[in-house]
C-alpha positions in Angstrom: -79.9 -11.1 -183.8 -80.5 -8.0 -186.0 -82.6 -6.4 -183.1 -79.7 -6.9 -180.7 -77.2 -5.4 -183.1 -79.5 -2.5 -183.7 -79.9 -1.9 -180.0 -76.1 -2.1 -179.6 -75.6 0.5 -182.3 -78.2 2.8 -180.7 -76.5 2.5 -177.4 -73.1 3.3 -178.8 -74.5 6.3 -180.7 -76.3 7.6 -177.6 -73.1 7.4 -175.5 -71.0 8.9 -178.3 -73.5 11.8 -178.7 -73.5 12.4 -174.9 -69.7 12.4 -174.7 -69.5 14.9 -177.6 -72.1 17.1 -176.0 -70.2 17.1 -172.7 -66.9 17.9 -174.3 -68.5 20.6 -176.4 -70.2 22.2 -173.4 -67.0 22.4 -171.5 -65.1 24.0 -174.4 -68.0 26.4 -175.0 -68.0 27.3 -171.3 -64.3 28.0 -171.4 -64.9 30.5 -174.2 -63.2 28.6 -177.1 -64.5 29.6 -180.6 -66.6 26.9 -182.1 -66.4 25.1 -178.8 -69.2 22.6 -179.5 -67.2 21.2 -182.4 -63.7 21.5 -181.0 -64.5 20.2 -177.5 -66.8 17.4 -178.8 -64.1 16.0 -181.1 -61.5 15.8 -178.4 -63.9 14.2 -175.9 -65.0 11.5 -178.4 -61.5 10.8 -179.7 -60.3 10.4 -176.1 -63.1 8.0 -175.2 -62.4 6.0 -178.4 -58.7 5.7 -177.6 -59.5 4.7 -174.1 -61.3 1.6 -175.4 -64.9 2.4 -176.0 -66.3 1.7 -179.5 -67.7 5.1 -180.4 -70.1 5.1 -183.3 -72.3 7.3 -185.4 -74.5 5.3 -187.8 -73.8 6.1 -191.4 -77.3 7.2 -192.3 -77.1 9.9 -189.6 -74.3 11.8 -191.4 -76.5 12.9 -194.4 -79.0 15.1 -192.4 -76.1 16.4 -190.3 -74.1 17.6 -193.2 -77.3 19.0 -194.9 -78.5 21.0 -192.0 -75.1 22.4 -191.1 -74.5 23.3 -194.8 -77.9 25.2 -194.8 -77.0 27.0 -191.6 -73.5 27.9 -192.9 -75.0 29.4 -196.0 -76.2 32.2 -193.9 -72.6 33.5 -193.7 -72.4 34.2 -197.4 -72.9 37.8 -198.2 -72.6 40.4 -200.9 -69.1 41.0 -199.7 -68.4 37.3 -200.7 -69.4 38.0 -204.2 -67.2 41.1 -204.3 -64.2 39.2 -203.1 -64.5 36.4 -205.6 -62.4 38.4 -208.0 -59.3 37.6 -205.8 -60.0 33.9 -205.6 -58.2 32.7 -208.8 -54.9 34.1 -207.5 -55.7 32.6 -204.1 -56.3 29.3 -205.7 -52.9 29.5 -207.5 -51.1 30.1 -204.2 -53.0 27.2 -202.7 -51.8 25.0 -205.6 -48.2 25.9 -204.9 -48.6 25.3 -201.2 -50.2 21.9 -201.9 -47.1 20.8 -203.8 -44.9 22.1 -201.0 -46.8 20.5 -198.1 -47.0 17.0 -199.8 -43.3 17.1 -200.7 -42.1 18.2 -197.3 -44.3 15.6 -195.5 -43.3 12.8 -197.9 -39.6 13.7 -197.4 -39.9 13.5 -193.6 -41.9 10.2 -193.5 -39.9 8.4 -196.1 -36.4 9.7 -195.9 -36.2 10.5 -192.2 -38.6 8.1 -190.6 -38.2 5.1 -192.8 -41.8 4.7 -193.8 -42.3 2.8 -197.0 -42.9 5.1 -200.0 -46.6 4.1 -200.4 -47.5 4.9 -196.8 -45.4 8.1 -196.8 -47.1 9.6 -199.9 -50.6 8.6 -198.9 -50.1 10.0 -195.4 -48.9 13.3 -196.9 -52.0 14.0 -198.9 -54.1 16.6 -197.2 -57.6 15.5 -196.3 -59.9 13.2 -198.4 -59.0 10.2 -196.3 -61.9 8.0 -197.5 -61.0 8.8 -201.1 -57.3 8.2 -200.5 -58.0 4.8 -198.8 -60.3 3.7 -201.6 -57.8 4.7 -204.3 -55.0 3.0 -202.4 -56.9 -0.3 -201.9 -54.6 -3.2 -202.9 -51.4 -1.3 -202.4 -48.7 -3.1 -200.5 -48.5 -0.7 -197.5 -49.5 -0.3 -193.9 -52.8 1.5 -194.2 -53.1 1.8 -190.4 -50.2 4.3 -190.6 -52.1 6.3 -193.2 -55.4 6.3 -191.3 -53.7 7.4 -188.0 -51.6 10.1 -189.7 -54.6 11.5 -191.4 -56.8 11.3 -188.3 -54.2 13.1 -186.1 -54.0 15.8 -188.8 -57.7 16.3 -188.7 -57.9 16.3 -184.9 -55.1 18.8 -184.4 -56.4 21.1 -187.2 -59.9 21.4 -185.6 -58.4 22.2 -182.2 -55.6 24.5 -183.2 -57.5 26.9 -185.5 -60.1 28.0 -182.8 -57.2 28.4 -180.3 -55.3 30.5 -182.9 -58.4 32.6 -183.5 -58.8 33.1 -179.7 -55.2 34.3 -179.4 -55.0 36.4 -182.7 -58.6 37.5 -182.7 -61.3 36.9 -185.3 -63.9 39.1 -186.9 -66.6 40.5 -184.8 -70.2 39.8 -185.8 -71.0 42.0 -188.8 -74.1 44.1 -188.8 -75.6 41.8 -191.5 -75.1 38.6 -189.5 -76.0 40.2 -186.2 -79.3 41.5 -187.6 -80.1 38.3 -189.6 -83.6 37.2 -188.8 -84.6 33.7 -187.6 -86.3 31.7 -190.3 -90.0 30.9 -189.7 -91.6 27.5 -190.5 -92.2 28.4 -194.2 -88.6 29.5 -194.7 -87.2 26.5 -192.9 -89.2 24.2 -195.2 -88.0 26.1 -198.3 -84.4 25.9 -197.1 -84.6 22.2 -196.3 -86.3 21.4 -199.7 -83.8 23.4 -201.7 -80.8 22.1 -199.7 -81.9 18.5 -200.2 -82.3 19.0 -204.0 -78.9 20.6 -204.3 -77.3 18.0 -202.0 -78.7 15.2 -204.1 -77.1 16.8 -207.2 -73.7 17.3 -205.5 -73.8 13.8 -204.1 -74.7 12.3 -207.5 -71.7 14.3 -209.0 -69.6 12.8 -206.2 -68.5 16.3 -205.0 -66.6 16.1 -201.7 -68.8 17.1 -198.8 -71.7 17.2 -201.3 -74.6 17.4 -198.8 -73.0 20.2 -196.9 -71.9 22.1 -200.0 -75.3 21.6 -201.5 -77.1 23.0 -198.4 -74.6 25.9 -198.2 -75.1 26.9 -201.9 -78.9 26.6 -201.8 -79.2 28.6 -198.5 -76.8 31.3 -199.7 -78.7 31.6 -203.0 -82.1 31.9 -201.3 -80.9 34.4 -198.7 -79.1 36.6 -201.2 -82.0 36.6 -203.6 -84.5 37.5 -200.8 -86.5 34.3 -201.3 -86.1 33.6 -197.6 -85.4 36.1 -195.0 -83.7 34.2 -192.1 -81.5 31.4 -191.0 -82.4 28.1 -189.2 -82.5 28.9 -185.4 -79.2 27.8 -183.8 -81.0 25.8 -181.0 -82.3 23.5 -183.8 -78.8 23.3 -185.4 -76.9 22.5 -182.2 -77.7 18.8 -182.0 -76.3 18.5 -185.6 -73.1 20.3 -184.6 -72.7 18.0 -181.7 -73.2 15.0 -184.0 -70.6 16.3 -186.5 -68.1 16.4 -183.7 -69.0 12.9 -182.8 -68.6 11.7 -186.4 -65.1 13.3 -186.5 -63.9 12.1 -183.1 -65.0 8.5 -183.8 -62.6 8.1 -186.6 -60.2 6.9 -183.9 -60.7 3.3 -182.9 -59.9 1.5 -179.6 -57.1 -0.5 -181.2 -55.3 2.7 -182.3 -54.1 3.4 -178.8 -51.6 0.5 -179.0 -49.8 1.8 -182.1 -50.3 5.6 -181.5 -47.0 5.9 -179.4 -45.0 4.6 -182.3 -46.7 6.6 -185.0 -47.3 9.9 -183.2 -43.9 11.5 -183.6 -43.6 10.9 -187.4 -47.2 11.9 -188.0 -47.0 15.0 -185.8 -43.7 16.3 -187.4 -45.3 15.6 -190.8 -48.3 17.6 -189.8 -46.1 20.5 -188.6 -44.2 20.6 -191.9 -47.5 20.7 -193.8 -48.9 23.3 -191.5 -45.8 25.6 -192.0 -46.2 25.4 -195.8 -49.9 26.2 -195.5 -49.2 29.0 -193.1 -46.7 30.6 -195.5 -49.3 30.4 -198.3 -52.0 31.9 -196.0 -49.7 34.8 -195.0 -49.0 35.5 -198.7 -52.7 35.7 -199.5 -53.4 38.0 -196.5 -50.6 40.3 -197.4 -51.4 40.4 -201.1 -55.2 40.7 -200.9 -56.0 41.9 -197.4 -58.2 38.9 -196.6 -58.6 38.1 -193.0 -55.7 35.8 -191.9 -57.9 33.3 -189.9 -60.2 33.0 -192.9 -57.3 32.1 -195.2 -55.8 29.8 -192.6 -59.1 27.9 -192.5 -59.1 27.7 -196.3 -55.5 26.6 -196.6 -55.7 24.1 -193.7 -54.6 20.6 -194.9 -57.9 18.8 -194.4 -61.1 18.7 -192.4 -63.5 20.2 -195.0 -66.8 19.5 -193.2 -65.7 20.6 -189.7 -63.9 23.7 -190.9 -66.9 25.0 -192.9 -69.1 25.0 -189.8 -66.2 26.4 -187.7 -65.8 29.2 -190.2 -69.4 30.2 -189.9 -69.4 30.0 -186.1 -66.4 32.3 -186.0 -68.1 34.8 -188.4 -65.8 33.8 -191.3 -66.9 33.5 -194.9 -67.7 29.8 -195.3 -68.0 30.0 -199.1 -64.3 31.1 -199.4 -63.2 28.2 -197.1 -65.4 25.6 -198.9 -64.3 26.7 -202.4 -60.6 26.3 -201.5 -61.1 22.9 -199.9 -63.1 21.7 -202.9 -60.5 23.0 -205.4 -57.7 21.1 -203.5 -59.9 18.0 -203.4 -60.5 18.1 -207.1 -56.8 18.4 -207.7 -56.3 15.3 -205.5 -59.1 13.5 -207.5 -57.0 13.8 -210.6 -53.6 13.1 -209.0 -54.4 10.2 -206.5 -55.7 7.5 -208.9 -52.6 8.2 -211.2 -50.4 8.1 -208.1 -52.0 4.9 -206.8 -51.5 3.2 -210.2 -47.9 4.3 -210.3 -47.2 3.1 -206.8 -48.9 -0.2 -207.4 -46.9 -0.8 -210.6 -43.7 0.1 -208.7 -44.6 -2.2 -205.8 -45.1 -5.1 -208.2 -41.5 -4.8 -209.4 -40.1 -5.2 -205.8 
């Protein structure tokens, strides 16, 4: 019995990976920035909603996040260190926008669409779906609404930002990145060892996206210090990028297609309101500090930490800035969500 189940999982994973690779190839061929990620997610989500049980085994995600984090660390430069002085003010604007986007989404879902208060507030929280679902366990609410609203948010974000970059334009390859050497076997071993050690620490501390952030920090430190002199070759990274798209797209399940028509409009308008608030915050940061607009937009985007970090690097955008802002927002949610869940549960018990 276990052998049959293992074979079934392997087949599902193989098909899911192939679908992601096919969608990514088409998007890349069409010239979409970060096409392997954006195209793969759409393809896998479409197949999932069509009825196929897409799946990426849980143990696969750790090496995927680790390798992509190490690769993204190559985008951190001395300019990143120089720009850090503007980050506290950027974090402050992010905090204000966080309140605005949660408030506007909640108002729409609860007051205008009639969603119960629990579902409305949980669906309005940007990103951190697994944490939100865990904190909300036991609440009297329709968690399917929450899951679909959050999944739609992630899907649209990952697709819209590369399209916006294509229309608006994004930074050309800098001389530093263009001239970056390819790591040899020794450097690759050092990067993987240091990234694994940092990832273990971040995972133990329960930092969101710990394996990816650990790999990014270790890689950036080694490169900036001159300990290693090159990045992991992209052909070795590509299968991991394809798998990341598969992981993200497979958040949709075959049964979601039945309820999607009823939940799509409320969820999409909620996402639009949240995006408008994030957009205003991003414009303010760009005007005040002169930081590239697409870079700030990736950092202020309401969710999709893991996918947006690798998309940032592939579009020649500072991944450290993007990661720092998503982690800061997540840490704020870590403080707020358990208190919010306790308050909602107590309020539900009175009804």
